[in-house]
C-alpha positions in Angstrom: 0.0 0.0 0.0 2.9 2.4 0.8 4.3 2.0 -2.8 0.8 2.5 -4.3 0.2 5.6 -2.2 3.5 7.0 -3.3 2.5 6.4 -6.9 -1.1 7.7 -6.7 -1.1 10.4 -4.0 -2.1 13.8 -5.3 -3.5 12.5 -8.6 -7.0 13.5 -9.8 -9.4 10.7 -10.8 -12.8 11.1 -12.5 -15.3 8.3 -11.7 -18.1 7.8 -14.3 -21.1 7.2 -12.2 -22.0 7.9 -8.5 -24.2 5.0 -7.5 -23.8 2.9 -4.3 -21.4 0.7 -6.3 -19.1 3.6 -7.0 -18.7 4.2 -3.2 -16.1 1.4 -3.1 -14.1 3.1 -5.9 -14.2 6.5 -4.2 -13.2 5.3 -0.8 -10.3 3.1 -2.1 -8.8 5.9 -4.2 -9.1 8.3 -1.3 -7.1 5.9 0.9 -4.2 6.4 -1.5 -4.5 10.2 -1.4 -6.2 10.5 -4.7 -8.5 13.5 -5.3 -11.7 11.9 -6.5 -14.4 13.5 -8.7 -17.6 11.6 -9.5 -20.2 12.5 -12.2 -23.7 11.8 -13.3 -26.8 13.8 -14.0 -28.7 13.2 -10.7 -29.3 16.4 -8.7 -30.8 14.3 -5.9 -27.7 13.0 -4.1 -29.7 10.3 -2.4 -29.9 8.7 -5.9 -26.1 9.1 -6.3 -24.6 8.5 -2.8 -21.0 8.5 -4.0 -21.4 12.2 -4.6 -21.6 12.7 -0.8 -18.2 11.0 -0.3 -16.2 12.3 -3.3 -13.9 15.3 -3.1 -16.0 16.9 -5.8 -19.2 16.0 -7.7 -20.2 17.1 -11.2 -23.9 17.0 -12.3 -23.0 15.9 -15.8 -24.1 12.7 -17.4 -21.3 10.2 -17.7 -22.3 9.9 -21.4 -21.8 13.6 -22.2 -18.3 13.2 -23.5 -18.0 16.8 -24.9 -18.8 18.5 -21.6 -16.7 16.0 -19.6 -13.7 16.5 -21.9 -13.9 20.2 -21.3 -14.2 19.8 -17.5 -11.4 17.3 -17.4 -9.0 19.6 -19.1 -10.0 22.5 -16.8 -9.5 20.2 -13.7 -6.3 18.6 -15.0 -7.6 15.0 -14.6 -5.0 12.3 -14.4 -7.3 9.3 -15.0 -10.8 8.2 -15.7 -12.4 5.0 -14.4 -15.8 3.2 -14.5 -16.8 -0.2 -13.2 -19.9 -2.4 -13.1 -21.3 -1.3 -16.5 -20.2 -1.9 -20.1 -21.8 1.4 -21.2 -19.7 3.4 -18.7 -16.6 1.5 -19.8 -17.4 2.5 -23.3 -17.5 6.2 -22.3 -14.3 5.7 -20.3 -12.6 4.6 -23.5 -13.9 7.5 -25.4 -12.9 10.1 -22.8 -9.5 8.6 -22.2 -8.9 8.6 -26.0 -9.7 12.3 -26.3 -7.6 13.2 -23.3 -4.7 10.9 -24.2 -5.0 9.1 -20.9 -4.3 5.4 -20.3 -7.1 2.9 -20.5 -6.9 -0.8 -19.8 -9.6 -1.7 -22.3 -10.1 -0.9 -26.0 -13.1 -1.0 -28.3 -12.4 -4.5 -29.7 -12.1 -5.9 -26.2 -15.2 -4.2 -25.0 -17.3 -5.5 -27.9 -16.1 -9.0 -27.1 -17.4 -8.7 -23.6 -20.8 -7.1 -24.3 -21.8 -8.7 -27.5 -22.8 -12.3 -26.7 -22.4 -13.4 -30.3 -18.9 -12.0 -30.7 -18.1 -13.6 -27.3 -19.1 -17.0 -28.5 -17.3 -16.7 -31.8 -14.0 -15.8 -30.1 -14.4 -18.5 -27.5 -14.9 -21.2 -30.2 -11.8 -19.9 -32.0 -9.7 -20.5 -28.9 -11.3 -23.8 -27.7 -13.5 -22.4 -25.0 -16.7 -24.5 -24.8 -19.9 -22.4 -25.1 -23.7 -22.9 -24.5 -25.7 -24.1 -27.5 -27.7 -21.3 -29.2 -30.4 -20.9 -31.8 -30.3 -18.5 -34.7 -34.1 -17.8 -34.9 -37.3 -18.4 -32.9 -38.4 -20.9 -35.5 -35.2 -22.9 -35.2 -35.8 -23.8 -31.5 -36.4 -27.5 -31.3 -36.4 -28.1 -27.5 -37.5 -26.2 -24.4 -36.9 -24.5 -22.1 -34.6 -21.8 -23.5 -33.2 -18.6 -22.1 -33.6 -15.4 -24.1 -31.3 -12.4 -23.8 -30.4 -9.1 -25.4 -26.9 -9.7 -26.9 -25.7 -6.4 -25.4 -27.1 -6.2 -21.9 -25.8 -7.6 -18.6 -27.0 -7.8 -15.0 -30.1 -9.9 -15.9 -31.5 -7.0 -17.9 -34.0 -8.2 -20.5 -33.4 -11.9 -19.7 -36.3 -14.4 -19.3 -36.9 -18.1 -19.7 -39.4 -19.7 -22.0 -41.0 -23.1 -21.6 -43.0 -23.1 -24.9 -43.4 -21.3 -28.2 -45.8 -18.8 -26.8 -43.5 -17.8 -24.0 -40.6 -17.7 -26.4 -42.3 -15.1 -28.6 -43.1 -13.0 -25.5 -39.5 -13.4 -24.2 -38.0 -12.5 -27.5 -40.0 -9.3 -27.7 -39.1 -8.4 -24.1 -35.4 -8.9 -24.8 -35.6 -7.0 -28.1 -37.2 -4.0 -26.4 -34.3 -3.8 -23.9 -31.5 -4.4 -26.5 -29.7 -1.2 -27.5 -28.4 -2.7 -30.7 -31.7 -4.6 -31.3 -30.3 -8.1 -31.4 -31.4 -11.1 -29.3 -29.8 -14.4 -28.6 -31.7 -17.6 -27.7 -29.8 -20.3 -25.8 -30.5 -23.7 -24.4 -31.6 -23.4 -20.8 -29.1 -25.3 -18.6 -31.1 -26.8 -15.8 -28.9 -29.8 -14.7 -25.6 -28.0 -14.2 -24.2 -25.5 -11.6 -23.7 -21.9 -12.6 -20.0 -21.2 -12.5 -17.7 -18.1 -12.8 -14.0 -17.8 -13.3 -11.9 -14.6 -12.5 -8.6 -13.7 -14.1 -6.2 -10.8 -13.3 -3.8 -9.8 -16.0 -0.7 -7.9 -14.8 1.9 -6.7 -17.4 0.9 -9.6 -19.6 1.0 -12.2 -16.8 -2.3 -14.1 -16.6 -3.4 -15.1 -13.1 -6.4 -17.3 -12.3 -7.5 -15.5 -9.1 -10.6 -17.6 -8.4 -13.7 -19.5 -9.4 -17.2 -19.6 -7.8 -20.3 -21.6 -7.6 -23.6 -19.8 -7.8 -26.5 -20.5 -5.4 -29.8 -19.6 -7.2 -32.9 -18.6 -5.3 -35.3 -21.4 -4.6 -38.9 -21.7 -5.9 -38.3 -19.7 -9.1 -39.4 -22.4 -11.5 -38.8 -20.8 -14.9 -39.9 -17.3 -14.0 -36.5 -15.6 -13.4 -32.9 -16.2 -12.6 -31.9 -14.8 -9.2 -28.5 -15.4 -7.8 -28.8 -15.4 -4.0 -25.1 -16.2 -3.4 -21.7 -17.1 -4.6 -19.1 -19.4 -3.0 -15.4 -19.2 -3.8 -13.5 -21.2 -4.7 -15.8 -23.5 -6.7 -15.9 -27.1 -5.9 -15.1 -27.6 -9.6 -12.0 -25.4 -9.6 -9.6 -28.3 -10.0 -11.5 -29.6 -13.0 -11.6 -26.2 -14.5 -7.9 -25.8 -14.1 -7.2 -29.2 -15.8 -9.8 -28.9 -18.6 -10.5 -25.3 -19.5 -7.9 -22.9 -18.0 -5.5 -23.3 -20.9 -8.1 -22.3 -23.5 -9.0 -19.2 -21.5 -5.3 -18.2 -21.4 -5.2 -18.5 -25.2 -8.4 -16.4 -25.4 -6.9 -13.6 -23.2 -3.7 -13.6 -25.3 -5.8 -13.5 -28.5 -7.6 -10.4 -27.1 -4.2 -8.8 -26.5 -5.1 -8.0 -22.9 -2.0 -6.8 -21.0 -3.5 -5.4 -17.8 -7.0 -5.7 -16.2 -9.5 -7.9 -14.6 -11.8 -10.2 -16.5 -14.5 -12.7 -15.4 -16.3 -15.4 -17.3 -19.7 -17.0 -16.6 -20.9 -20.4 -17.6 -21.9 -23.8 -16.2 -20.2 -26.9 -14.8 -21.8 -30.3 -15.0 -19.7 -31.9 -12.2 -18.1 -34.4 -14.6 -15.4 -32.1 -15.8 -17.4 -30.4 -18.6 -17.9 -26.7 -18.8 -19.8 -24.3 -21.1 -19.7 -20.5 -21.1 -22.0 -17.7 -22.3 -20.7 -14.3 -21.3 -18.0 -12.3 -19.6 -17.1 -8.9 -18.2 -13.9 -6.9 -18.6 -14.5 -4.6 -15.8 -14.9 -4.5 -12.0 -17.6 -7.1 -11.1 -20.7 -6.4 -9.0 -19.5 -9.0 -6.5 -16.8 -6.5 -5.2 -14.3 -9.3 -4.6 -11.4 -6.9 -4.2 -11.1 -7.7 -0.5 -11.1 -11.5 -1.0 -8.4 -11.9 -3.6 -5.6 -10.3 -1.6 -6.5 -12.5 1.4 -6.0 -15.5 -0.8 -2.7 -14.1 -2.0 -3.5 -12.4 -5.3 -3.8 -8.8 -6.5 -6.5 -6.4 -5.3 -8.4 -6.0 -8.6 -9.6 -2.6 -7.6 -6.1 -1.4 -7.0 -5.0 -2.9 -10.2 -7.4 -0.8 -12.3 -7.0 2.3 -10.2 -3.2 2.3 -10.7 -3.4 1.6 -14.4 -6.0 4.2 -15.2 -4.0 6.8 -13.2 -0.5 5.9 -14.3 -0.6 3.6 -17.3 1.2 0.8 -15.5 0.8 -1.7 -12.7 3.4 -2.1 -10.0 4.6 -5.7 -9.7 3.6 -7.1 -6.4 5.1 -10.0 -4.5 2.5 -12.8 -4.7 2.0 -14.1 -1.2 1.7 -17.7 -0.3 -1.6 -18.8 -1.8 -4.3 -19.9 0.8 -6.3 -22.3 -1.3 -8.4 -23.2 1.8 -9.8 -19.7 2.3 -13.5 -19.5 1.2 -15.6 -16.5 0.4 -19.4 -16.7 0.8 -21.2 -13.8 -0.8 -24.9 -13.3 -0.1 -27.2 -11.1 -2.1 -30.3 -9.6 -0.4 -33.2 -9.0 -2.9 -36.6 -7.5 -2.2 -40.1 -8.7 -3.1 -42.4 -6.0 -4.5 -43.4 -3.4 -2.0 -42.4 -0.1 -0.3 -39.6 -0.3 2.4 -40.8 1.0 5.7 -38.1 -0.6 7.9 -34.6 -1.6 6.8 -31.7 -2.5 9.1 -29.1 -4.9 10.6 -26.2 -3.7 8.5 -24.2 -2.3 11.6 -24.6 -5.6 13.4 -23.5 -7.6 10.3 -20.4 -5.5 10.0 -19.3 -6.7 13.5 -19.3 -10.4 12.5 -15.7 -11.5 12.7 -15.6 -13.0 9.2 -17.4 -10.1 7.5 -15.2 -8.5 4.9 -17.7 -6.5 2.9 -21.1 -4.9 3.3 -23.0 -2.9 0.7 -26.4 -1.2 1.4 -28.2 -0.8 -1.9 -31.7 0.4 -0.7 -33.2 3.0 1.6 -36.4 3.4 3.7 -39.2 4.7 1.5 -37.9 3.1 -1.7 -40.4 1.4 -3.9 -39.2 -2.1 -4.8 -40.5 -3.6 -8.0 -40.5 -7.1 -9.2 -40.8 -7.6 -13.0 -40.2 -10.6 -15.2 -36.5 -10.8 -14.6 -35.2 -8.0 -12.3 -35.5 -7.6 -8.5 -34.6 -4.6 -6.4 -31.5 -5.2 -4.4 -31.4 -4.4 -0.7 -27.8 -5.2 0.0 -24.8 -7.6 -0.3 -22.5 -9.1 2.3 -19.6 -11.5 2.1 -17.7 -13.5 4.7 -14.3 -15.1 4.4 -13.1 -18.1 6.5 -11.4 -21.5 6.2 -14.1 -23.0 8.3 -17.4 -24.3 6.7 -18.9 -24.3 10.2 -18.1 -20.7 10.7 -19.6 -19.7 7.3 -22.8 -21.5 8.1 -23.0 -19.7 11.5 -22.2 -16.4 9.8 -25.1 -16.9 7.4 -27.5 -17.6 10.3 -26.3 -14.5 12.1 -26.7 -12.4 8.9 -30.4 -13.5 8.5 -31.1 -13.0 12.2 -29.8 -9.4 12.0 -31.1 -8.3 8.7 -34.6 -7.1 8.1 -36.7 -5.3 5.5 -40.4 -4.8 6.0 -43.2 -2.9 4.4 -45.7 -0.6 6.2 -47.9 -3.7 7.0 -45.0 -5.5 8.7 -44.6 -8.0 5.9 -41.2 -9.4 5.3 -39.7 -8.1 2.0 -36.7 -10.3 1.8 -37.0 -12.3 -1.4 -34.9 -15.4 -0.6 -32.9 -16.7 2.3 -30.3 -19.4 1.6 -31.0 -22.5 3.6 -28.3 -24.3 5.5 -29.0 -27.6 3.6 -28.4 -25.7 0.3 -25.1 -24.2 1.5 -23.8 -27.5 2.6 -24.0 -28.8 -1.0 -21.3 -26.2 -2.0 -19.1 -26.0 1.1 -17.0 -29.0 0.5 
């Protein structure tokens, strides 16, 4: 940290976006003595809480490149960064290009990550297995299928169809939410575990920092896909390393990625077979920057901050890798309703294994539940070598956390059961 502080102190950083997610960026950069400016068009800072913490806030849309370029030149900005959204990454590339500032990602790499068709084509070229897809609605010969806009992430526009009628409805829904007006139809994988792999690339060195298993919410049938939790490392990590890791390294080299943080999402069948369907070349919504250094790898938040501000990444001494350390991330989603009471975050932070807490909602917020998207209340993760402690941590979390409407009804969408957790904690 001392070396990073020496490299970054006094520099000026512009963060595109000021949501609750950007709070982590703001705080981390400020720890290194960076002067942080955040920007979006919201005048209500309750909608953009990172504005309350930044050194300065601009009320300019993060997509208004002309105005941002002008302000950056006036302010002598040293670097621009965005996480958690491909659209913001695109505007980061544009702004960095105009200002001749370093950027870890280029247009070709971005298109690979946000266009699901281009992603599949590049994967196949490098031997990465992918999920079967259908070119048209009429070509679908088995159900269920999952329907998605090719250019949206975070479950936006995604739904599952069990028959032709539902497929036509799902296709229209995805098309309406696609920016480029293109939709992909894939085989719905019901008999495999959702799986993610995370890579850090430092000066050309490719590091597999972790893998995870996804715990989906129960009782969803085919209505929606809700990820209630992630457990790192995956129980399939060894199989992944033996069977797929080499192909992903070829893929990363093919993309000419020299520095950054990239993650891939797919499925594992438990028999050594994997298939993938999308990825992100940006900071992930799981905010795992606390966990990876505990295992012995780079802090991916630091990695991107340093590169965007200096154009280089300082080589760190990799610590002894703790392969036994687990990370259990729990997402807290809401049913439809208006939040009257919300709490428990302060108590959760005091749990010994708690390494991250994010509060996404506020009292008075109207939470909606549509075909695919739920309102998020918060997120927490615990790190421990002990399965028993993680099970206890989960019980404590649910005993402390509450979200209720004005009638006293519980708004929490799903609570992970101990029996479900035990399937993954091996």
